[in-house]
Backbone of each chain as ProteinMPNN parsed JSONL, in Angstrom:
{"seq_chain_A": "XXXXXXXXXXXXXXXXXXXXXXXXXXXXXXXXXXXXXXXXXXXXXXXXXXXXXXXXXXXXXXXXXXXXXXXXXXXXXXXXXXXXXXXXXXXX", "coords_chain_A": {"N_chain_A": [[20.232, 7.608, 9.329], [16.906, 8.114, 8.385], [13.657, 6.828, 9.118], [10.357, 6.321, 8.023], [7.715, 5.043, 9.693], [4.957, 3.125, 8.892], [1.775, 2.519, 10.017], [-1.086, 0.506, 10.013], [-2.721, -1.029, 11.519], [-4.951, -1.243, 14.281], [-3.833, -0.097, 17.451], [-5.06, -1.245, 19.555], [-5.613, -3.826, 19.049], [-3.414, -5.363, 18.466], [0.197, -5.754, 18.9], [1.798, -4.193, 17.321], [2.328, -1.395, 17.312], [3.644, -1.007, 19.759], [5.916, -2.592, 19.32], [7.003, -1.195, 17.194], [7.592, 1.27, 18.401], [9.636, 0.498, 20.052], [11.806, 0.204, 18.364], [12.005, 2.582, 17.155], [13.856, 5.26, 15.989], [15.571, 8.375, 16.846], [15.37, 10.078, 14.698], [13.256, 9.141, 13.351], [9.799, 8.739, 12.224], [6.275, 8.251, 12.741], [3.598, 7.187, 10.787], [0.214, 7.105, 11.001], [-2.41, 5.194, 9.694], [-5.548, 4.071, 8.239], [-7.105, 1.76, 10.479], [-5.056, 2.129, 12.171], [-5.079, 4.736, 12.867], [-6.378, 4.938, 15.246], [-4.397, 4.96, 17.032], [-4.007, 7.535, 17.833], [-5.476, 7.751, 20.088], [-4.186, 6.261, 21.867], [-2.328, 5.681, 24.777], [0.251, 4.986, 24.482], [1.655, 6.481, 22.596], [1.77, 9.083, 23.482], [3.795, 11.647, 24.776], [6.126, 10.409, 24.067], [7.856, 11.625, 22.43], [8.335, 11.021, 19.824], [7.897, 11.771, 16.393], [4.686, 12.141, 15.092], [2.394, 11.349, 12.57], [-0.822, 11.46, 10.965], [-3.023, 9.985, 8.633], [-5.215, 12.098, 7.1], [-7.85, 11.513, 6.111], [-8.439, 9.141, 7.362], [-8.405, 9.639, 10.122], [-10.447, 11.476, 10.198], [-12.627, 10.0, 9.226], [-13.038, 8.364, 11.347], [-13.724, 10.095, 13.269], [-11.775, 11.148, 15.011], [-10.263, 13.294, 17.23], [-7.57, 15.595, 16.594], [-4.638, 15.385, 18.329], [-2.329, 17.684, 19.999], [0.21, 16.739, 19.665], [0.413, 15.477, 17.28], [0.407, 15.499, 13.67], [-1.619, 16.106, 10.798], [-1.916, 14.603, 7.58], [-2.567, 14.738, 4.03], [-2.95, 12.756, 0.982], [-0.999, 13.771, -0.942], [0.68, 14.836, 1.002], [1.482, 12.52, 2.315], [2.987, 11.344, 0.283], [5.024, 13.266, 0.174], [6.165, 12.933, 2.718], [7.257, 10.4, 2.376], [9.254, 11.018, 0.675], [10.773, 12.772, 2.176], [11.747, 11.209, 4.29], [14.295, 8.696, 4.644], [13.747, 5.985, 4.331], [10.814, 3.94, 3.995], [8.943, 2.094, 6.147], [6.597, -0.268, 6.228], [4.365, -1.595, 8.517], [3.218, -4.403, 7.971]], "CA_chain_A": [[19.197, 7.327, 8.32], [15.575, 8.25, 8.984], [12.633, 5.9, 8.628], [8.942, 6.587, 8.282], [7.01, 3.798, 10.002], [3.543, 3.235, 8.532], [0.98, 1.543, 10.771], [-2.508, 0.537, 9.65], [-3.478, -1.863, 12.464], [-5.292, -0.571, 15.527], [-2.964, -0.502, 18.563], [-5.868, -1.925, 20.575], [-5.842, -5.218, 18.655], [-2.151, -6.118, 18.43], [1.322, -5.066, 19.558], [2.688, -3.592, 16.322], [2.753, -0.044, 17.699], [4.652, -1.156, 20.822], [7.146, -3.088, 18.683], [7.514, -0.088, 16.39], [8.164, 2.281, 19.286], [10.888, -0.023, 20.612], [12.927, 0.356, 17.429], [11.897, 3.902, 16.54], [15.005, 6.105, 16.282], [15.304, 9.795, 17.115], [15.047, 10.781, 13.456], [12.139, 8.446, 12.709], [8.443, 9.225, 12.471], [5.228, 7.242, 12.569], [2.388, 7.622, 10.082], [-0.929, 6.252, 11.306], [-3.461, 5.218, 8.675], [-6.551, 3.041, 8.479], [-7.407, 1.611, 11.905], [-3.889, 2.603, 12.917], [-5.391, 6.088, 13.336], [-6.786, 4.854, 16.658], [-3.197, 5.236, 17.825], [-4.151, 8.886, 18.395], [-6.122, 7.633, 21.396], [-3.408, 5.326, 22.662], [-1.379, 6.332, 25.685], [1.608, 4.569, 24.111], [2.318, 7.47, 21.749], [1.847, 10.385, 24.147], [4.982, 11.924, 25.571], [7.277, 9.609, 23.631], [8.761, 12.506, 21.699], [8.454, 10.599, 18.426], [7.033, 12.545, 15.493], [3.528, 11.33, 14.7], [1.489, 11.865, 11.544], [-1.988, 10.613, 10.724], [-3.656, 10.244, 7.344], [-6.372, 12.913, 7.483], [-9.152, 10.904, 5.824], [-8.688, 8.043, 8.287], [-8.786, 10.187, 11.431], [-11.752, 12.132, 10.047], [-13.652, 8.971, 9.079], [-13.253, 7.777, 12.67], [-14.046, 11.219, 14.162], [-10.749, 11.21, 16.049], [-9.658, 14.63, 17.324], [-6.117, 15.609, 16.382], [-3.931, 15.921, 19.504], [-1.311, 18.666, 19.617], [1.487, 16.067, 19.391], [0.347, 14.801, 15.973], [0.059, 16.313, 12.498], [-2.42, 15.36, 9.838], [-1.464, 14.761, 6.188], [-3.377, 14.143, 2.97], [-2.111, 11.853, 0.18], [0.228, 14.457, -1.37], [1.535, 14.943, 2.182], [2.021, 11.164, 2.506], [4.061, 11.203, -0.714], [6.13, 14.131, 0.588], [6.826, 12.279, 3.858], [8.056, 9.272, 1.88], [10.439, 11.625, 0.06], [11.568, 13.398, 3.238], [12.419, 10.183, 5.099], [15.155, 7.883, 3.769], [13.081, 4.713, 4.056], [9.45, 3.793, 4.506], [8.753, 0.733, 6.626], [5.188, -0.519, 6.528], [4.159, -2.723, 9.443], [2.147, -5.131, 7.281]], "C_chain_A": [[17.804, 7.335, 8.974], [14.571, 7.304, 8.321], [11.241, 6.405, 8.989], [8.262, 5.245, 8.506], [5.513, 3.99, 9.722], [2.769, 2.122, 9.22], [-0.484, 1.639, 10.365], [-3.356, -0.372, 10.533], [-3.775, -1.054, 13.724], [-4.357, -1.041, 16.642], [-3.732, -1.235, 19.655], [-6.127, -3.387, 20.218], [-4.553, -6.026, 18.529], [-1.019, -5.251, 18.981], [2.276, -4.418, 18.551], [3.218, -2.222, 16.753], [3.829, -0.121, 18.783], [5.978, -1.617, 20.234], [7.816, -1.968, 17.9], [8.214, 0.935, 17.28], [9.493, 1.823, 19.874], [12.069, 0.221, 19.683], [12.947, 1.739, 16.766], [13.088, 4.778, 16.957], [14.609, 7.565, 16.44], [14.888, 10.549, 15.854], [13.824, 10.194, 12.764], [10.808, 9.14, 12.997], [7.472, 8.079, 12.225], [4.07, 7.879, 11.815], [1.28, 6.614, 10.376], [-1.932, 6.345, 10.165], [-4.407, 4.052, 8.921], [-6.904, 2.985, 9.961], [-6.231, 1.998, 12.788], [-4.121, 3.999, 13.476], [-5.855, 6.085, 14.787], [-5.589, 5.022, 17.594], [-3.216, 6.633, 18.435], [-4.75, 8.831, 19.799], [-5.375, 6.67, 22.312], [-2.406, 6.08, 23.527], [0.054, 6.056, 25.27], [2.364, 5.658, 23.357], [2.551, 8.809, 22.455], [3.137, 10.507, 24.947], [6.207, 11.12, 25.193], [8.295, 10.463, 22.875], [8.941, 12.117, 20.249], [7.456, 11.399, 17.581], [5.911, 11.642, 14.988], [2.703, 12.063, 13.644], [0.305, 10.915, 11.439], [-2.574, 10.995, 9.369], [-5.022, 10.879, 7.627], [-7.697, 12.19, 7.269], [-9.471, 9.799, 6.827], [-9.042, 8.54, 9.692], [-10.159, 10.842, 11.353], [-12.872, 11.095, 9.957], [-13.997, 8.35, 10.423], [-13.579, 8.838, 13.716], [-13.064, 11.313, 15.326], [-10.169, 12.617, 16.09], [-8.146, 14.543, 17.197], [-5.427, 16.198, 17.611], [-2.809, 16.865, 19.075], [0.036, 18.023, 19.307], [1.477, 15.317, 18.058], [0.002, 15.804, 14.877], [-0.705, 15.462, 11.511], [-1.924, 15.644, 8.42], [-2.489, 14.163, 5.229], [-2.462, 13.257, 2.12], [-0.87, 12.535, -0.411], [1.21, 14.63, -0.21], [2.209, 13.621, 2.509], [3.191, 10.949, 1.536], [5.275, 12.033, -0.289], [6.893, 13.531, 1.768], [7.74, 11.159, 3.376], [9.291, 9.766, 1.131], [11.383, 12.137, 1.156], [12.337, 12.376, 4.074], [13.163, 9.227, 4.157], [14.496, 6.566, 3.388], [11.676, 4.725, 4.624], [9.257, 2.325, 4.882], [7.283, 0.538, 7.012], [5.08, -1.76, 7.412], [2.969, -3.519, 8.935], [1.355, -6.021, 8.23]], "O_chain_A": [[17.565, 6.657, 9.973], [14.642, 7.029, 7.123], [10.991, 6.852, 10.108], [8.237, 4.403, 7.609], [4.887, 4.907, 10.255], [3.06, 0.94, 9.038], [-1.062, 2.725, 10.37], [-4.565, -0.482, 10.332], [-2.939, -0.271, 14.175], [-4.108, -2.239, 16.775], [-3.131, -1.785, 20.578], [-6.774, -4.109, 20.976], [-4.601, -7.255, 18.489], [-1.256, -4.146, 19.47], [3.426, -4.126, 18.882], [4.401, -1.923, 16.586], [4.815, 0.615, 18.733], [7.037, -1.105, 20.597], [9.036, -1.81, 17.938], [9.301, 1.41, 16.951], [10.369, 2.639, 20.161], [13.195, 0.42, 20.139], [13.799, 2.022, 15.924], [13.3, 5.009, 18.148], [13.462, 7.942, 16.199], [14.149, 11.531, 15.923], [13.402, 10.684, 11.717], [10.702, 9.996, 13.876], [7.806, 7.079, 11.589], [3.617, 8.971, 12.158], [1.39, 5.432, 10.047], [-2.268, 7.441, 9.718], [-4.109, 3.155, 9.71], [-6.993, 4.017, 10.626], [-6.381, 2.175, 13.998], [-3.46, 4.412, 14.429], [-5.744, 7.095, 15.482], [-5.755, 5.203, 18.8], [-2.533, 6.895, 19.425], [-4.559, 9.746, 20.6], [-5.858, 6.31, 23.386], [-1.727, 6.997, 23.063], [0.969, 6.787, 25.648], [3.586, 5.748, 23.467], [3.432, 9.576, 22.063], [3.52, 9.603, 25.69], [7.212, 11.137, 25.904], [9.449, 10.068, 22.704], [9.635, 12.814, 19.508], [6.33, 11.664, 18.002], [6.152, 10.529, 14.52], [2.36, 13.235, 13.803], [0.401, 9.734, 11.772], [-2.616, 12.169, 9.004], [-5.869, 10.289, 8.297], [-8.576, 12.237, 8.13], [-10.64, 9.545, 7.116], [-9.875, 7.941, 10.374], [-10.942, 10.781, 12.301], [-13.941, 11.281, 10.538], [-15.111, 7.866, 10.623], [-13.698, 8.532, 14.902], [-13.457, 11.529, 16.473], [-9.635, 13.09, 15.087], [-7.521, 13.571, 17.623], [-5.604, 17.379, 17.91], [-2.387, 16.845, 17.919], [0.916, 18.677, 18.748], [2.428, 14.603, 17.742], [-0.622, 16.833, 15.138], [-0.477, 14.258, 11.396], [-1.56, 16.774, 8.094], [-3.189, 13.208, 5.565], [-1.312, 13.028, 2.496], [0.211, 11.947, -0.39], [2.424, 14.578, -0.407], [3.365, 13.594, 2.931], [4.244, 10.44, 1.92], [6.412, 11.569, -0.377], [8.121, 13.607, 1.819], [8.846, 10.98, 3.886], [10.261, 9.025, 0.968], [12.6, 11.968, 1.087], [13.453, 12.649, 4.517], [12.73, 8.98, 3.032], [14.659, 6.083, 2.268], [11.383, 5.42, 5.597], [9.39, 1.433, 4.044], [6.8, 1.106, 7.991], [5.623, -2.82, 7.101], [1.846, -3.338, 9.405], [0.419, -6.699, 7.805]]}, "seq_chain_B": "XXXXXXXXXXXXXXXXXXXXXXXXXXXXXXXXXXXXXXXXXXXXXXXXXXXXXXXXXXXXXXXXXXXXXXXXXXXXXXXXXXXXXXXXXXXXXXXXXXXXXXXXXXXXXXXXXXXXXXXXXXXXXXXXXX", "coords_chain_B": {"N_chain_B": [[11.575, 11.854, -8.132], [11.978, 8.278, -7.886], [9.596, 5.753, -7.497], [8.869, 2.536, -6.171], [6.144, 0.438, -5.815], [4.609, -1.83, -3.711], [1.973, -4.066, -3.334], [0.092, -5.858, -1.022], [-2.447, -6.691, -0.465], [-5.931, -7.603, -1.011], [-8.395, -6.301, -3.377], [-10.658, -5.5, -1.98], [-9.763, -4.674, 0.448], [-9.12, -1.93, 2.631], [-6.478, -1.029, 2.451], [-5.699, -1.495, -0.159], [-7.073, 0.42, -1.624], [-5.889, 2.633, -0.438], [-3.273, 2.36, -1.343], [-3.694, 2.784, -4.061], [-4.614, 5.479, -4.092], [-2.343, 6.664, -3.066], [-0.502, 6.056, -5.085], [-1.613, 7.505, -7.197], [-1.236, 10.068, -6.192], [1.518, 10.15, -6.171], [2.191, 10.273, -8.929], [0.821, 12.611, -9.573], [2.326, 14.38, -8.167], [4.522, 14.676, -9.689], [6.393, 12.69, -9.639], [7.937, 9.476, -10.449], [6.694, 6.159, -11.122], [8.308, 3.253, -10.962], [7.634, 0.602, -10.976], [4.725, -1.368, -10.256], [4.114, -3.796, -7.931], [2.305, -6.631, -7.395], [1.61, -8.669, -4.807], [1.29, -11.701, -2.836], [-1.927, -11.644, -1.312], [-2.454, -9.459, -2.81], [-2.605, -10.043, -5.458], [-5.239, -10.486, -6.012], [-6.238, -7.974, -6.424], [-5.755, -7.539, -9.04], [-7.312, -9.215, -10.492], [-9.64, -9.765, -13.084], [-12.115, -10.736, -12.648], [-13.466, -9.757, -10.542], [-16.362, -8.642, -8.961], [-17.641, -5.822, -7.841], [-19.793, -4.754, -5.187], [-22.732, -2.766, -5.893], [-22.957, -0.471, -4.362], [-20.46, 0.097, -3.563], [-17.028, 1.163, -3.999], [-15.342, 0.253, -6.978], [-12.51, -0.982, -6.725], [-10.669, -2.686, -7.976], [-11.231, -2.288, -10.677], [-10.584, 0.422, -10.817], [-7.853, 0.297, -10.328], [-7.039, -1.069, -12.634], [-7.728, 0.763, -14.633], [-6.118, 2.918, -13.89], [-3.497, 1.897, -14.182], [-3.531, 1.308, -16.915], [-4.087, 3.824, -18.048], [-1.829, 5.353, -17.402], [0.117, 3.838, -18.434], [1.667, 2.046, -16.868], [4.044, -0.219, -15.319], [2.674, -2.943, -14.402], [3.032, -5.532, -12.397], [2.234, -8.83, -11.55], [2.701, -11.185, -9.081], [3.683, -14.352, -10.054], [3.741, -16.845, -8.73], [2.221, -16.368, -6.411], [-0.156, -15.707, -7.649], [-0.918, -18.01, -9.105], [-1.45, -19.878, -7.068], [-3.654, -18.732, -6.007], [-5.533, -18.853, -7.927], [-5.498, -16.941, -9.952], [-5.17, -16.44, -13.17], [-3.511, -15.943, -16.288], [-4.043, -16.202, -19.888], [-2.053, -17.862, -20.905], [-1.101, -19.319, -18.663], [-3.448, -20.585, -17.871], [-3.843, -22.266, -20.002], [-1.512, -23.8, -19.837], [-1.891, -25.188, -17.412], [-4.244, -26.46, -17.858], [-6.733, -25.163, -17.146], [-10.059, -23.838, -16.98], [-10.731, -21.181, -16.681], [-9.858, -17.808, -17.322], [-8.577, -15.04, -15.799], [-6.948, -12.862, -15.813], [-5.596, -10.238, -17.573], [-4.296, -7.833, -19.96], [-3.894, -4.622, -18.402], [-2.046, -6.075, -16.959], [0.824, -8.085, -16.003], [2.017, -11.328, -15.515], [4.691, -12.294, -13.489], [7.909, -13.002, -11.94], [9.231, -12.922, -8.511], [11.641, -11.713, -8.734], [11.23, -9.457, -10.191], [10.286, -7.653, -8.344], [12.521, -7.303, -6.749], [14.251, -6.217, -8.649], [12.89, -3.832, -9.189], [13.145, -2.55, -6.731], [15.881, -2.102, -6.658], [16.109, -0.244, -8.667], [14.523, 1.869, -7.894], [14.105, 4.88, -5.871], [12.618, 4.8, -3.611], [10.873, 2.274, -1.831], [7.578, 1.5, -1.314], [5.312, -0.149, 0.675], [2.096, -1.636, 0.786], [-0.451, -3.052, 2.72], [-2.342, -5.377, 4.76], [-4.987, -4.221, 6.973]], "CA_chain_B": [[11.991, 10.659, -7.38], [11.397, 7.052, -8.452], [8.925, 4.924, -6.494], [8.365, 1.189, -6.412], [5.02, 0.234, -4.9], [4.215, -3.228, -3.558], [0.659, -4.204, -2.704], [-0.046, -7.207, -0.455], [-3.826, -6.946, -0.031], [-6.957, -7.718, -2.05], [-9.032, -5.037, -3.758], [-11.679, -5.086, -1.011], [-9.112, -4.179, 1.667], [-8.867, -0.484, 2.574], [-5.083, -0.735, 2.096], [-5.574, -1.488, -1.618], [-7.502, 1.761, -2.032], [-4.866, 3.57, 0.028], [-2.146, 2.242, -2.274], [-4.099, 3.421, -5.309], [-4.616, 6.937, -3.908], [-0.941, 7.062, -2.92], [0.121, 5.976, -6.416], [-2.115, 8.649, -7.96], [-0.592, 11.275, -5.659], [2.922, 10.099, -6.607], [2.261, 10.792, -10.297], [0.365, 14.003, -9.553], [3.402, 15.175, -7.585], [5.62, 14.77, -10.643], [7.349, 11.597, -9.442], [7.756, 8.316, -11.337], [6.494, 4.828, -10.537], [9.073, 2.349, -11.821], [6.867, -0.647, -11.097], [3.768, -1.778, -9.228], [4.252, -5.248, -7.783], [1.18, -7.151, -6.629], [2.153, -9.868, -4.176], [0.374, -12.371, -1.894], [-3.33, -11.402, -1.652], [-2.521, -8.333, -3.741], [-2.919, -10.528, -6.812], [-6.687, -10.359, -6.206], [-6.532, -6.618, -6.902], [-5.549, -7.512, -10.495], [-8.243, -10.133, -11.144], [-10.73, -9.082, -13.798], [-13.383, -11.4, -12.32], [-14.034, -9.173, -9.324], [-17.594, -7.876, -9.128], [-17.827, -5.015, -6.639], [-21.181, -4.379, -4.923], [-23.064, -1.507, -6.568], [-22.808, 0.688, -3.468], [-19.066, 0.211, -3.139], [-16.085, 1.519, -5.059], [-14.724, -0.878, -7.677], [-11.079, -0.654, -6.659], [-9.954, -3.478, -8.992], [-11.389, -1.577, -11.956], [-9.815, 1.673, -10.736], [-6.448, -0.074, -10.511], [-6.817, -1.406, -14.047], [-7.778, 2.008, -15.403], [-4.954, 3.725, -13.527], [-2.303, 1.305, -14.8], [-3.66, 1.48, -18.367], [-4.029, 5.242, -18.42], [-0.466, 5.882, -17.264], [1.013, 2.846, -19.044], [2.606, 1.64, -15.83], [4.476, -1.612, -15.319], [1.904, -3.621, -13.362], [3.475, -6.925, -12.347], [1.54, -9.676, -10.582], [3.569, -12.322, -8.742], [3.102, -15.531, -10.695], [3.542, -17.922, -7.753], [1.094, -15.974, -5.579], [-1.352, -15.696, -8.485], [-1.327, -19.381, -9.44], [-2.034, -20.55, -5.895], [-4.95, -18.1, -5.704], [-6.425, -19.003, -9.066], [-5.484, -15.78, -10.842], [-4.417, -16.977, -14.297], [-3.657, -15.377, -17.623], [-4.392, -17.251, -20.851], [-0.928, -18.784, -21.041], [-1.052, -20.219, -17.509], [-4.66, -21.404, -17.906], [-3.579, -23.303, -20.997], [-0.449, -24.658, -19.319], [-2.393, -26.047, -16.337], [-5.549, -26.959, -18.297], [-7.819, -24.568, -16.375], [-11.055, -23.29, -17.897], [-10.973, -19.755, -16.476], [-8.778, -16.816, -17.453], [-9.052, -13.821, -15.128], [-5.922, -11.821, -15.79], [-5.12, -9.849, -18.907], [-3.683, -6.504, -19.971], [-2.487, -4.209, -18.47], [-1.218, -6.787, -15.982], [1.732, -9.112, -16.483], [2.496, -12.268, -14.507], [6.137, -12.481, -13.509], [8.441, -13.526, -10.688], [9.629, -12.04, -7.414], [12.824, -10.974, -9.176], [10.783, -8.153, -10.685], [10.205, -6.761, -7.178], [13.911, -7.015, -6.396], [14.755, -5.326, -9.686], [12.258, -2.517, -9.007], [13.72, -1.937, -5.526], [17.219, -1.614, -7.02], [15.964, 0.879, -9.586], [13.754, 2.972, -7.309], [14.635, 5.582, -4.701], [11.802, 4.42, -2.452], [9.904, 1.179, -1.915], [6.463, 1.7, -0.392], [4.472, -1.347, 0.718], [0.749, -1.488, 1.342], [-1.06, -4.343, 3.011], [-3.096, -5.407, 6.003], [-6.302, -3.573, 6.894]], "C_chain_B": [[11.265, 9.422, -7.913], [10.842, 6.158, -7.338], [8.672, 3.518, -7.031], [7.276, 0.951, -5.374], [4.645, -1.238, -4.895], [2.896, -3.289, -2.805], [0.458, -5.66, -2.293], [-1.496, -7.558, -0.138], [-4.792, -6.936, -1.208], [-7.673, -6.39, -2.26], [-10.058, -4.563, -2.734], [-11.07, -4.594, 0.305], [-8.877, -2.675, 1.554], [-7.439, -0.151, 2.139], [-4.855, -0.748, 0.591], [-5.978, -0.123, -2.161], [-6.46, 2.793, -1.633], [-3.666, 3.565, -0.921], [-2.455, 2.949, -3.589], [-4.051, 4.945, -5.184], [-3.19, 7.462, -3.732], [-0.261, 7.103, -4.288], [-0.328, 7.154, -7.281], [-1.441, 9.939, -7.509], [0.887, 11.329, -6.047], [3.053, 10.714, -7.998], [1.857, 12.259, -10.338], [1.456, 14.922, -9.019], [4.624, 15.266, -8.488], [6.683, 13.7, -10.465], [7.046, 10.464, -10.426], [7.478, 7.057, -10.524], [7.211, 3.841, -11.452], [8.343, 1.016, -11.993], [5.876, -0.76, -9.949], [3.889, -3.288, -9.128], [3.147, -5.745, -6.864], [1.54, -8.542, -6.134], [1.125, -10.432, -3.193], [-1.079, -12.078, -2.286], [-3.51, -10.203, -2.589], [-2.869, -8.775, -5.152], [-4.427, -10.427, -7.095], [-7.076, -8.97, -6.717], [-6.394, -6.527, -8.412], [-6.518, -8.438, -11.23], [-9.347, -9.366, -11.863], [-12.072, -9.789, -13.594], [-14.042, -10.822, -11.078], [-15.275, -8.355, -9.665], [-17.838, -7.13, -7.823], [-19.309, -4.741, -6.433], [-21.474, -2.982, -5.469], [-22.858, -0.279, -5.68], [-21.386, 0.802, -2.914], [-18.184, 0.61, -4.322], [-15.482, 0.255, -5.668], [-13.218, -0.602, -7.791], [-10.287, -1.437, -7.704], [-10.039, -2.792, -10.359], [-10.568, -0.285, -11.952], [-8.322, 1.414, -10.891], [-6.148, -0.305, -11.993], [-6.775, -0.136, -14.895], [-6.544, 2.875, -15.142], [-3.691, 3.21, -14.221], [-2.34, 1.494, -16.315], [-3.424, 2.927, -18.777], [-2.599, 5.778, -18.398], [0.582, 4.917, -17.81], [2.103, 2.42, -18.07], [2.947, 0.166, -15.973], [3.793, -2.317, -14.14], [2.213, -5.11, -13.353], [2.756, -7.662, -11.227], [2.412, -10.902, -10.335], [2.94, -13.627, -9.243], [2.837, -16.654, -9.696], [2.333, -17.631, -6.865], [-0.211, -16.051, -6.367], [-1.837, -17.112, -8.777], [-2.012, -20.043, -8.26], [-3.379, -19.957, -5.506], [-5.902, -18.142, -6.89], [-6.545, -17.765, -9.929], [-4.561, -16.132, -12.013], [-4.603, -16.135, -15.554], [-3.867, -16.538, -18.612], [-3.288, -18.314, -20.946], [-0.888, -19.799, -19.892], [-2.274, -21.132, -17.46], [-4.489, -22.551, -18.9], [-2.565, -24.308, -20.458], [-0.987, -25.665, -18.288], [-3.8, -26.58, -16.616], [-6.685, -26.478, -17.385], [-8.757, -23.846, -17.339], [-11.168, -21.767, -17.808], [-9.698, -18.922, -16.652], [-9.277, -15.531, -16.805], [-7.959, -12.773, -14.964], [-5.514, -11.503, -17.22], [-4.512, -8.448, -18.82], [-4.506, -5.56, -19.093], [-1.554, -5.003, -17.553], [-0.312, -7.8, -16.655], [2.135, -10.01, -15.325], [4.011, -12.377, -14.624], [6.608, -12.856, -12.105], [8.862, -12.45, -9.702], [10.87, -11.211, -7.772], [12.466, -9.582, -9.678], [10.634, -7.147, -9.549], [11.618, -6.336, -6.775], [14.505, -6.002, -7.374], [14.2, -3.911, -9.511], [12.855, -1.792, -7.808], [15.102, -1.369, -5.837], [17.126, -0.333, -7.828], [15.352, 2.108, -8.916], [14.493, 3.64, -6.152], [13.889, 5.162, -3.44], [10.957, 3.195, -2.793], [8.823, 1.453, -0.882], [5.556, 0.474, -0.473], [3.119, -1.009, 1.328], [0.174, -2.874, 1.568], [-1.823, -4.264, 4.321], [-4.426, -4.7, 5.856], [-6.217, -2.17, 6.296]], "O_chain_B": [[10.109, 9.493, -8.331], [11.533, 5.851, -6.366], [8.309, 3.338, -8.194], [7.467, 1.232, -4.191], [4.393, -1.826, -5.947], [2.726, -2.644, -1.77], [0.628, -6.575, -3.098], [-1.753, -8.629, 0.411], [-4.519, -6.347, -2.255], [-7.576, -5.477, -1.44], [-10.31, -3.363, -2.622], [-11.801, -4.142, 1.187], [-8.477, -2.192, 0.495], [-7.208, 0.892, 1.526], [-3.933, -0.097, 0.099], [-5.319, 0.426, -3.044], [-6.175, 3.72, -2.392], [-3.116, 4.614, -1.257], [-1.598, 3.623, -4.162], [-3.516, 5.626, -6.059], [-2.863, 8.558, -4.186], [0.458, 8.049, -4.612], [0.475, 7.734, -8.011], [-1.115, 10.798, -8.327], [1.447, 12.41, -6.231], [3.91, 11.567, -8.229], [2.468, 13.059, -11.047], [1.51, 16.1, -9.372], [5.638, 15.855, -8.114], [7.754, 13.783, -11.065], [6.041, 10.489, -11.136], [7.955, 6.904, -9.4], [6.781, 3.613, -12.583], [8.435, 0.384, -13.046], [6.137, -0.317, -8.831], [3.779, -3.986, -10.136], [3.056, -5.339, -5.705], [1.746, -9.467, -6.919], [0.206, -9.73, -2.771], [-1.443, -12.238, -3.451], [-4.606, -9.971, -3.098], [-3.368, -7.983, -5.952], [-4.847, -10.301, -8.246], [-8.111, -8.806, -7.362], [-6.854, -5.558, -9.017], [-6.544, -8.449, -12.46], [-9.919, -8.427, -11.311], [-13.049, -9.484, -14.278], [-15.06, -11.337, -10.613], [-15.244, -7.49, -10.541], [-18.201, -7.736, -6.815], [-20.025, -4.517, -7.408], [-20.593, -2.122, -5.508], [-22.615, 0.819, -6.179], [-21.139, 1.504, -1.934], [-18.546, 0.419, -5.483], [-15.155, -0.693, -4.955], [-12.729, -0.075, -8.79], [-9.328, -0.908, -8.266], [-9.056, -2.722, -11.097], [-9.938, 0.062, -12.951], [-7.608, 2.206, -11.507], [-5.154, 0.184, -12.53], [-5.911, 0.025, -15.756], [-5.996, 3.485, -16.06], [-2.915, 3.989, -14.775], [-1.32, 1.801, -16.932], [-2.677, 3.22, -19.711], [-2.206, 6.559, -19.265], [1.783, 5.146, -17.669], [3.291, 2.43, -18.393], [2.25, -0.594, -16.645], [4.292, -2.282, -13.015], [1.721, -5.861, -14.195], [2.68, -7.177, -10.098], [2.814, -11.581, -11.28], [1.806, -13.956, -8.893], [1.822, -17.343, -9.797], [1.522, -18.517, -6.595], [-1.25, -16.417, -5.818], [-3.035, -17.384, -8.705], [-3.041, -20.697, -8.426], [-4.154, -20.575, -4.775], [-6.966, -17.525, -6.852], [-7.573, -17.551, -10.571], [-3.337, -16.125, -11.877], [-5.705, -15.671, -15.849], [-3.869, -17.705, -18.22], [-3.567, -19.508, -21.054], [-0.669, -20.989, -20.116], [-2.176, -22.294, -17.067], [-4.942, -23.669, -18.656], [-2.739, -25.518, -20.605], [-0.598, -26.832, -18.285], [-4.465, -27.089, -15.715], [-7.494, -27.277, -16.912], [-8.332, -23.316, -18.365], [-11.644, -21.126, -18.745], [-8.619, -19.294, -16.191], [-10.299, -14.988, -17.224], [-8.035, -11.91, -14.089], [-5.134, -12.392, -17.981], [-4.248, -7.945, -17.727], [-5.728, -5.697, -19.05], [-0.391, -4.634, -17.392], [-0.621, -8.313, -17.731], [2.546, -9.522, -14.273], [4.549, -12.534, -15.72], [5.796, -13.008, -11.192], [8.855, -11.256, -10.0], [11.115, -10.153, -7.192], [13.27, -8.652, -9.609], [10.825, -5.946, -9.743], [11.873, -5.164, -6.498], [15.176, -5.052, -6.971], [14.92, -2.924, -9.66], [13.053, -0.578, -7.845], [15.463, -0.297, -5.351], [17.964, 0.559, -7.692], [15.622, 3.242, -9.311], [15.383, 3.051, -5.538], [14.449, 5.164, -2.344], [10.402, 3.088, -3.887], [9.122, 1.62, 0.3], [5.091, 0.105, -1.551], [3.016, -0.209, 2.257], [0.293, -3.757, 0.719], [-1.933, -3.194, 4.919], [-4.947, -4.583, 4.747], [-7.236, -1.493, 6.161]]}, "name": "protein", "num_of_chains": 2, "seq": "XXXXXXXXXXXXXXXXXXXXXXXXXXXXXXXXXXXXXXXXXXXXXXXXXXXXXXXXXXXXXXXXXXXXXXXXXXXXXXXXXXXXXXXXXXXXXXXXXXXXXXXXXXXXXXXXXXXXXXXXXXXXXXXXXXXXXXXXXXXXXXXXXXXXXXXXXXXXXXXXXXXXXXXXXXXXXXXXXXXXXXXXXXXXXXXXXXXXXXXXXXXXXXXXXXXXXXXXXXXXXX"}
């Protein structure tokens, strides 16, 4: 069963991203949104092999370049991800 | 596909706007929203006493218009709402409070409505935090 993990907290202010990565399965993915988009600049995500998405408006609003290991999605793309993955777990 | 959407943050939080844009994209994509459940600070997103600054988006109003326009089931957790002073006319009368700040299209109800929506929906999507 695949899970889409949604993170909106900056990884530089708490440990949600680290906790998420500990339980992230091979079929799971992470969607960064809000200040969670700063995860694009976190070393924690690089080279982990986990699929990473970022909400386009949030990375653009923060002028964060899109690394080659992440994909950007708009809101219709967010909806499609929530269909593609069996469950959506938001790290509130 | 059927979606249940739970919102845990107030209208001034970016996550409330994100939830709204997601909900709009759900309907635009041809999916259904079985219920919107506003919980914890999310009850503030349903208050009709919110006055947004003129240079900011009025997300509470946009929520109200969205729910009305699509005749969605917008449920506000009654326990969370009472403790935050978000009352409909019935509750204001019951507890002898002078202010009423919740009316249509919203309905106060219990957490069971969230459980029921989760059973009915294919996906539960939660929004909260920043």
